[in-house]
C-alpha positions, 0 to 999 in steps of 0.5 A: 863112770858115766858110761859104766853106769849107763852100761849098767842100766842097759844090761839090766833092762835087756833081756836075751830075747830082745838082743836077738830081736835087735841083732836079726832086725839089724842083719835084715836092715843091712841086707835090704841096704845091700840089695838096695843100694849095692854097698854095705850099711854104714852108719849114720843112715841118712834120711832118704835111706830111711824114707826108702826103707818104709817105701819098699816095705809099705804095700800101697793100693795100685790099679794092679793091686797091692804092690812094694817095691822091695828090691827083687834080690830080697828073699821071698819070706821079707816081702809084706805078703809073706809076712802077713801069711806068717802072722795068720800062722801063729 
């Protein structure tokens, strides 16, 4: 009974756009995990993996300029500079 009620509440609070967005985010995180660790993403994710995700995506200033640590296997559109260009186009 409680599980059904929780499911009903979740269904009422979700839009189709939100479900698509969540699915896309999960696929991206799974692709990142595979590129970074060479295996499939499994839940629950250890804290060091979450920290690595943040470090990989956050740009930081160095003497050579802005850098990130995304694995080279990640597609060019996933890189921070590409995401900034896409945001400016909107």
